[in-house]
C-alpha positions in Angstrom: 43.8 -182.9 -105.0 42.8 -185.6 -102.5 43.0 -184.9 -98.8 43.2 -187.2 -95.8 40.2 -186.9 -93.5 41.9 -187.8 -90.3 43.4 -186.0 -87.3 46.2 -183.5 -86.9 48.7 -183.2 -89.8 51.5 -181.9 -87.7 52.7 -182.4 -84.1 51.3 -180.0 -81.5 53.3 -176.8 -81.2 55.4 -176.7 -78.1 56.4 -173.8 -75.9 53.3 -171.7 -76.7 53.9 -169.5 -73.7 56.8 -168.0 -75.6 56.3 -168.8 -79.3 52.7 -168.0 -79.9 52.9 -164.3 -79.2 54.1 -163.6 -82.7 53.2 -160.6 -84.7 49.8 -162.1 -85.6 48.7 -162.0 -82.0 50.5 -158.9 -80.6 47.8 -156.5 -81.6 44.9 -158.6 -80.5 44.6 -157.2 -77.0 44.4 -153.6 -78.4 41.8 -154.7 -81.0 39.7 -156.4 -78.3 39.9 -153.4 -76.0 38.9 -151.0 -78.7 36.1 -153.2 -79.9 34.5 -153.5 -76.4 35.0 -149.8 -75.7 33.3 -148.7 -78.9 30.9 -151.5 -79.7 32.0 -151.8 -83.4 33.5 -154.7 -85.2 33.7 -156.4 -88.6 31.2 -159.0 -87.2 28.6 -156.5 -86.1 27.8 -153.7 -83.7 26.7 -154.1 -80.1 26.3 -152.0 -76.9 29.9 -151.1 -76.3 31.5 -151.3 -72.8 28.2 -152.5 -71.1 29.6 -156.0 -70.7 32.7 -157.3 -68.9 34.9 -159.9 -70.7 37.5 -162.5 -69.6 39.5 -164.5 -72.2 42.1 -167.1 -71.2 44.0 -169.5 -73.4 46.3 -172.4 -72.4 48.3 -175.1 -74.1 48.9 -178.7 -73.0 52.5 -178.3 -74.3 53.4 -175.6 -71.7 55.2 -177.0 -68.7 53.0 -175.1 -66.2 49.4 -174.2 -66.1 50.1 -170.7 -67.2 48.0 -169.0 -69.8 49.8 -168.0 -73.0 47.0 -165.4 -73.7 45.0 -163.4 -71.2 42.6 -160.5 -71.7 40.2 -158.9 -69.4 37.8 -156.0 -69.8 36.0 -154.5 -66.8 32.8 -152.7 -67.8 32.1 -149.4 -66.0 28.6 -150.8 -65.4 29.4 -153.3 -62.6 27.3 -153.6 -59.5 29.7 -152.8 -56.6 26.9 -152.5 -54.2 26.0 -156.1 -54.8 29.6 -157.2 -54.2 31.1 -157.1 -57.7 34.8 -156.5 -58.3 35.8 -153.7 -60.6 39.2 -155.2 -61.4 38.5 -158.3 -63.4 41.3 -160.9 -63.7 41.6 -164.5 -64.8 40.4 -165.6 -61.3 37.2 -163.4 -61.3 34.1 -165.5 -61.0 31.2 -165.6 -63.5 28.1 -167.8 -63.9 28.8 -170.2 -66.7 25.4 -171.6 -67.5 25.4 -174.7 -69.6 29.1 -175.3 -69.6 28.0 -177.0 -66.4 26.9 -179.9 -68.7 30.5 -180.6 -69.6 31.4 -181.1 -66.0 28.5 -183.5 -65.6 29.5 -185.8 -68.4 33.1 -185.6 -67.3 32.2 -186.7 -63.8 30.1 -189.6 -65.2 33.0 -190.8 -67.4 35.6 -190.3 -64.7 33.8 -192.1 -61.9 31.9 -194.8 -63.8 33.3 -195.0 -67.3 30.9 -196.2 -70.0 29.6 -199.0 -67.9 26.2 -197.4 -67.7 26.3 -195.4 -71.0 23.9 -197.7 -72.9 21.6 -198.5 -70.1 18.1 -197.0 -70.0 17.5 -194.1 -67.6 14.7 -196.0 -66.0 17.3 -198.2 -64.4 18.3 -195.3 -62.1 15.3 -193.1 -61.7 12.3 -194.7 -59.9 10.0 -191.8 -60.8 10.5 -192.6 -64.5 10.0 -196.4 -63.9 6.7 -195.6 -62.2 5.7 -193.3 -65.1 6.4 -196.1 -67.6 4.3 -198.6 -65.5 1.4 -196.1 -65.2 1.4 -195.6 -69.0 1.8 -199.2 -70.0 -1.1 -200.2 -72.2 -2.6 -196.8 -72.4 0.3 -194.5 -73.4 1.2 -193.6 -77.0 4.5 -192.2 -78.4 2.9 -188.9 -79.4 1.8 -188.1 -75.9 4.2 -189.9 -73.7 8.0 -190.1 -73.6 9.5 -193.6 -74.3 11.6 -193.6 -71.2 12.5 -197.3 -71.4 14.4 -196.7 -74.6 16.3 -193.6 -73.6 19.8 -194.4 -72.5 22.2 -192.3 -70.4 24.3 -191.9 -73.6 21.3 -190.6 -75.5 20.6 -188.0 -72.8 24.3 -186.9 -72.7 24.3 -186.6 -76.5 21.1 -184.6 -76.7 19.4 -187.5 -78.5 16.8 -188.4 -75.9 14.0 -186.6 -77.7 12.7 -185.2 -74.4 11.7 -181.5 -73.9 14.1 -178.7 -73.1 12.9 -177.8 -69.6 10.1 -178.1 -67.1 8.5 -174.7 -66.3 11.7 -172.6 -66.7 10.6 -171.5 -70.1 6.9 -171.7 -69.4 5.2 -168.3 -70.0 2.5 -169.3 -67.4 5.3 -169.4 -64.8 6.6 -165.9 -65.7 5.3 -162.4 -65.6 4.1 -162.6 -69.2 0.9 -160.9 -70.4 -0.6 -164.1 -71.8 -4.1 -162.6 -72.2 -2.9 -159.7 -74.4 -0.9 -162.3 -76.4 -4.1 -164.1 -77.3 -3.4 -167.2 -75.1 -6.3 -168.9 -73.4 -6.9 -169.0 -69.6 -5.4 -172.0 -67.9 -6.8 -174.1 -65.0 -4.7 -173.8 -61.9 -3.4 -177.4 -62.2 -1.8 -176.5 -65.6 0.2 -173.5 -64.1 3.6 -174.5 -62.7 4.1 -173.6 -59.0 7.9 -173.9 -59.2 10.5 -173.4 -61.9 13.8 -171.9 -60.8 13.4 -168.8 -63.0 13.1 -165.2 -61.9 9.4 -165.6 -61.1 9.2 -168.9 -59.2 11.4 -170.8 -56.8 13.2 -174.0 -57.9 11.4 -177.3 -58.0 12.4 -180.1 -55.6 12.9 -183.6 -57.0 9.3 -184.7 -56.4 7.8 -181.5 -57.9 10.1 -181.7 -60.8 9.2 -185.3 -61.9 5.6 -184.8 -61.1 5.5 -182.0 -63.6 8.0 -183.1 -66.2 6.6 -186.5 -67.0 3.4 -184.7 -68.2 5.4 -183.0 -71.0 5.0 -184.4 -74.5 8.1 -185.8 -76.3 9.8 -183.7 -78.9 11.2 -186.6 -81.0 11.5 -190.3 -80.8 14.8 -191.3 -79.0 17.9 -191.2 -81.2 16.1 -189.3 -84.0 17.9 -185.9 -84.1 19.6 -183.7 -81.5 17.3 -181.4 -79.5 18.8 -179.3 -76.8 17.5 -180.5 -73.4 18.4 -179.0 -70.0 16.1 -181.5 -68.5 18.3 -184.4 -69.7 21.3 -183.1 -67.8 19.3 -182.4 -64.6 18.2 -186.0 -64.7 21.8 -187.1 -65.4 22.7 -185.3 -62.2 20.2 -187.4 -60.3 21.6 -190.5 -62.0 25.1 -189.6 -60.7 23.7 -189.2 -57.2 22.1 -192.7 -57.5 25.4 -194.2 -58.7 27.7 -192.5 -56.2 25.4 -192.5 -53.2 26.3 -188.9 -52.5 25.2 -185.4 -53.7 26.2 -184.1 -57.1 28.0 -181.2 -55.5 30.1 -183.5 -53.3 30.9 -185.9 -56.1 32.0 -183.1 -58.5 34.0 -181.4 -55.8 35.9 -184.5 -54.6 36.6 -186.1 -58.0 37.0 -183.1 -60.3 37.3 -179.6 -58.8 39.7 -180.4 -56.0 42.0 -182.8 -57.8 42.3 -180.4 -60.8 42.7 -177.4 -58.4 39.8 -175.5 -59.9 39.5 -173.3 -56.8 37.2 -170.7 -58.3 34.6 -173.3 -59.6 31.6 -174.5 -57.7 28.0 -175.5 -57.9 27.0 -172.8 -55.6 27.7 -169.1 -55.3 31.1 -168.5 -53.8 31.2 -167.0 -50.3 33.9 -164.5 -50.8 32.7 -161.5 -52.9 36.1 -160.2 -53.8 36.1 -161.9 -57.1 32.4 -161.7 -58.2 31.5 -160.3 -61.6 28.0 -158.8 -61.3 26.6 -156.5 -63.9 24.0 -153.8 -63.0 20.4 -154.7 -62.9 18.8 -158.1 -62.7 21.9 -160.0 -63.6 21.0 -163.5 -62.5 24.0 -163.8 -60.2 21.9 -164.5 -57.1 19.3 -166.7 -58.9 18.8 -169.9 -57.1 18.8 -172.7 -59.7 18.3 -175.5 -57.1 18.9 -179.0 -58.7 19.8 -177.4 -62.0 23.5 -177.3 -61.1 24.3 -180.3 -63.4 22.8 -178.5 -66.4 23.4 -174.8 -65.9 24.0 -173.8 -62.2 27.8 -173.6 -61.9 30.2 -170.7 -61.3 33.8 -170.5 -62.6 36.6 -168.2 -63.8 38.3 -168.0 -67.1 41.5 -169.5 -65.7 39.6 -172.4 -64.2 37.7 -173.2 -67.4 40.8 -173.0 -69.5 42.6 -175.3 -67.0 39.7 -177.7 -67.1 39.9 -177.8 -70.9 43.7 -178.3 -70.6 43.1 -181.2 -68.2 40.8 -182.9 -70.7 43.2 -182.5 -73.6 46.2 -183.6 -71.5 44.4 -186.7 -70.2 45.1 -185.7 -66.6 42.3 -187.9 -65.3 40.6 -189.6 -68.2 42.8 -191.9 -70.3 43.8 -190.8 -73.8 41.5 -193.6 -75.2 38.5 -192.5 -73.1 39.1 -188.9 -74.1 39.2 -189.8 -77.8 36.0 -191.8 -77.5 34.3 -188.9 -75.8 35.5 -186.2 -78.2 33.5 -187.4 -81.2 30.3 -186.2 -82.9 27.2 -188.2 -82.1 24.9 -186.6 -84.6 24.9 -183.9 -87.3 22.6 -180.9 -87.6 21.2 -179.0 -90.6 24.5 -177.0 -90.8 27.4 -178.5 -92.7 29.9 -177.1 -90.2 28.2 -178.0 -86.9 27.7 -181.3 -85.1 26.7 -182.4 -81.6 28.6 -184.5 -79.1 28.2 -185.3 -75.4 27.6 -182.4 -74.9 30.1 -181.0 -77.3 29.1 -178.3 -79.8 31.5 -179.2 -82.7 32.4 -176.6 -85.2 34.4 -177.3 -88.3 36.7 -174.6 -89.5 39.7 -174.0 -91.7 43.2 -173.3 -90.4 43.4 -170.0 -92.3 39.7 -169.3 -91.9 38.9 -169.2 -95.7 41.4 -171.8 -96.8 43.8 -174.4 -95.4 43.0 -177.8 -93.9 39.9 -178.6 -91.9 40.0 -178.9 -88.1 37.4 -179.4 -85.4 36.7 -177.1 -82.5 35.1 -178.9 -79.6 33.1 -176.2 -77.7 30.5 -175.8 -75.1 28.5 -172.6 -74.7 26.4 -171.4 -71.8 23.9 -168.7 -70.9 22.1 -167.7 -67.7 20.7 -164.3 -66.8 23.1 -161.7 -68.2 26.0 -164.1 -68.4 27.3 -165.9 -71.6 30.2 -168.3 -71.7 32.2 -170.3 -74.1 34.8 -173.0 -73.7 36.7 -174.1 -76.9 39.1 -177.0 -77.2 41.3 -177.4 -80.3 42.7 -180.9 -80.1 44.9 -180.5 -83.1 47.0 -178.0 -81.2 46.4 -179.0 -77.6 44.9 -175.5 -77.0 41.9 -174.5 -74.9 40.3 -171.1 -74.9 37.7 -169.8 -72.4 35.6 -166.7 -72.9 33.3 -165.3 -70.2 31.0 -162.3 -70.5 28.6 -160.5 -68.2 26.3 -157.7 -69.0 23.2 -156.7 -71.0 25.1 -157.2 -74.3 26.9 -160.4 -73.2 25.2 -162.5 -76.0 26.5 -160.3 -78.9 29.7 -159.6 -77.0 30.7 -163.2 -76.7 29.9 -164.0 -80.3 32.2 -161.1 -81.5 34.9 -161.9 -79.0 35.0 -165.6 -80.1 35.4 -164.5 -83.8 38.1 -162.0 -83.0 40.1 -164.4 -81.0 39.8 -167.5 -83.0 40.3 -165.8 -86.4 43.6 -164.6 -85.1 44.5 -167.6 -83.0 44.0 -170.4 -85.5 46.3 -169.1 -88.2 48.9 -168.3 -85.6 48.7 -171.8 -84.2 49.0 -173.4 -87.6 52.0 -171.2 -88.5 53.7 -172.0 -85.2 53.0 -175.7 -85.6 54.2 -175.6 -89.2 57.5 -173.9 -88.3 58.2 -176.0 -85.3 57.4 -179.3 -87.1 59.7 -178.4 -89.9 62.5 -177.3 -87.6 62.3 -180.7 -85.9 61.6 -183.0 -88.8 62.5 -181.4 -92.1 65.8 -182.1 -93.8 67.7 -184.6 -96.0 67.8 -188.1 -94.8 70.3 -190.6 -96.4 71.0 -194.3 -96.0 74.1 -195.2 -93.9 75.6 -197.0 -96.8 76.2 -194.4 -99.6 76.5 -197.3 -102.2 72.7 -197.8 -101.8 72.0 -194.3 -103.2 69.0 -194.0 -101.0 67.8 -190.7 -99.7 64.6 -188.8 -98.7 64.0 -185.0 -98.5 61.3 -183.6 -96.3 60.2 -180.0 -96.5 57.4 -177.8 -95.3 54.7 -177.2 -97.9 53.7 -173.5 -97.8 50.6 -173.9 -100.0 49.1 -176.8 -98.0 50.5 -176.8 -94.5 52.1 -180.1 -93.6 55.2 -182.1 -94.2 55.9 -182.9 -97.8 58.2 -185.6 -99.1 59.9 -183.6 -101.9 62.3 -186.3 -103.1 62.4 -190.0 -102.4 65.1 -192.2 -103.9 65.5 -195.9 -103.0 68.4 -197.9 -104.4 68.8 -195.4 -107.2 65.0 -195.6 -108.1 62.8 -192.5 -107.9 59.9 -193.6 -105.7 57.7 -190.8 -107.1 58.1 -192.4 -110.5 57.3 -195.8 -109.0 54.2 -194.5 -107.3 53.1 -192.7 -110.5 53.6 -195.9 -112.5 51.4 -197.8 -110.0 48.8 -195.1 -110.1 48.8 -195.3 -114.0 48.4 -199.1 -113.8 45.5 -198.9 -111.3 43.7 -195.8 -112.6 44.7 -193.8 -109.6 45.2 -190.5 -111.5 48.1 -188.1 -111.4 50.3 -188.1 -108.3 50.6 -184.5 -107.0 52.3 -184.9 -103.6 53.3 -187.3 -100.9 52.6 -185.9 -97.5 53.3 -187.2 -94.0 50.3 -187.5 -91.7 50.7 -187.8 -87.9 49.0 -190.8 -86.4 49.3 -190.1 -82.6 51.1 -193.4 -82.3 54.3 -192.8 -80.3 56.5 -195.0 -78.1 59.0 -194.1 -75.5 60.8 -197.4 -75.9 61.7 -199.2 -79.1 62.2 -203.0 -79.4 64.5 -202.8 -82.3 68.1 -201.7 -82.2 68.2 -197.9 -82.5 70.2 -196.3 -85.3 71.7 -193.8 -82.9 72.1 -194.1 -79.1 70.5 -190.8 -78.4 67.0 -191.7 -79.7 64.5 -191.7 -76.8 61.3 -192.4 -78.7 59.7 -193.1 -82.1 56.7 -191.4 -83.7 54.7 -193.0 -86.4 53.4 -191.3 -89.5 51.5 -192.4 -92.6 52.4 -191.1 -96.1 49.4 -189.7 -98.0 49.7 -190.2 -101.8 47.7 -187.3 -103.1 46.3 -187.8 -106.6 44.3 -185.8 -109.1 42.2 -187.2 -111.9 42.8 -184.9 -114.9 39.5 -186.1 -116.4 37.4 -184.7 -113.5 35.6 -181.4 -114.3 35.8 -179.1 -111.3 33.9 -176.1 -112.5 30.5 -177.4 -111.4 29.8 -178.1 -107.7 29.5 -181.8 -106.8 27.5 -183.7 -104.1 30.1 -186.5 -104.1 33.3 -184.6 -104.0 36.2 -186.3 -105.9 38.7 -185.3 -103.2 37.0 -187.0 -100.3 38.1 -190.6 -100.9 41.7 -190.5 -99.7 40.9 -191.7 -96.2 40.0 -195.1 -97.5 43.3 -195.6 -99.2 45.4 -195.6 -96.1 47.3 -198.9 -95.4 45.9 -200.3 -98.7 49.2 -201.2 -100.5 51.7 -203.6 -98.8 54.9 -205.3 -99.6 55.8 -208.3 -97.4 53.0 -207.4 -94.9 54.3 -203.9 -94.4 52.3 -200.9 -95.8 54.0 -198.7 -98.3 52.8 -195.6 -96.4 54.2 -196.7 -93.0 56.9 -194.3 -91.7 58.5 -193.8 -88.3 60.7 -191.0 -87.1 63.4 -191.6 -84.5 63.4 -188.6 -82.1 65.9 -187.3 -79.5 64.9 -186.1 -76.1 64.0 -182.6 -77.5 61.7 -184.1 -80.2 64.2 -183.5 -83.0 64.4 -186.3 -85.6 67.7 -188.1 -86.1 66.4 -190.6 -88.5 63.4 -191.8 -90.5 62.4 -195.3 -91.5 60.2 -195.9 -94.5 59.3 -199.3 -93.1 58.4 -200.9 -96.4 62.1 -200.5 -97.5 63.5 -202.2 -94.3 66.2 -199.5 -94.0 66.8 -196.4 -92.0 67.7 -193.0 -93.4 69.8 -190.7 -91.2 69.2 -187.0 -90.9 72.0 -184.8 -92.1 73.4 -182.1 -89.9 
């Protein structure tokens, strides 16, 4: 069976604050609490109850910025002496590590669009221009970074090819027994004097570039993704050049304050009533200096979920700019993981082992004993934030993410499925009964989505017509006609509406799914026979109108009152 490789099949579920807490999710808080108490799960064991956890989920379809799911676990091993709270809530503050990168790209797009995206970084950083000039004629691509051909977009997409850090991960800058490890002695000039890790203070701008430009490249620009904290620190300097103000000031004035992210900041919050600090050397007080654009921020689970909600709801960026941003820029060696700017894009199935494919746009972070994860699910308009703190925070967040998403995705799909059918399914007939034209839309339980079960036009079975065309063109056996949402919607309609109560129209495309009976499916294939359907959309027309072009007429509650298969030039009205 062929499948369309486009966006969401169904409209986003609405009213998640009430509807999503169905039996699939009711037991999730208990499962999470027991898992964190005991340290046992189907996804592995870990040090139980040593790490604190905050999980918050929001939907763009809810009228208020109120989470539809909240879970918090306060570990008994929190450092009250250092100022930690022992009662963790959605407003408790953690360090979020590299989720900071998401704020950096967002600030760049929000304040400057893509005007500078394809420009080389040397246009904005004089230290890099000077490095290029010094190496001209004597440099080589193995020893020296090709700064002139690294764009801001390449840095944001992890395609710059530059190193991960300067000094932060350098064993010579840490309390590491390098002699016992068989490493040679180093001259003093090769040992970093600043870093921003637990051993050395942060580097200032001059120290940073003086050291970092000596590092060898990892790849040629635009070759393959390589994770680089340095790229985002440099993007922070670019933002300061473009804005004429500090990174902290720009982020606060353009993002944090307008979105009311009151628990988020580039520096440690002054009030200690909401701090989450595990025992031991947690990293809470670690001074990251100019690393704020790459890994230095603090936030709460509510703030992060609200930030994701703002992205999906286009509260500041336009819908077009958001769609451009939320795309993969490169693939990895994994078939289910791609890299964006700085998205970490996971491909999953709606029912985990089966169902349709959807993309999770995520960003993870780690610093000290803190691990964080923000997940955006555009198909459902849902965002999930998971924050952990403690010695087991790495394994804890991995298990928490699996537990939550393996329950949440099927619940969201089921809710979307039910709500879509309630609003759109039914029997639609032509106003003139003499035409004998009708169309029946149902929900397909086997392959979630809207299915055209029967389609009659002027007494002609359109399924038979479509099969005859497929036979004529070698298209195979028609198995289903499904309706695919296009994200094209209008609040006004130029034509005369079939009923006065319609307030908008929503466009869909029909997907004519076919199966070639001659294809052997027992042996795995490289070139899957089911992957071609995306190229068939809008391919067959009659009088310059595509045969797969449909629009629903919707009332102010989103319920369909009529549908128009536009190729037929007639409107079918929904029965009561």
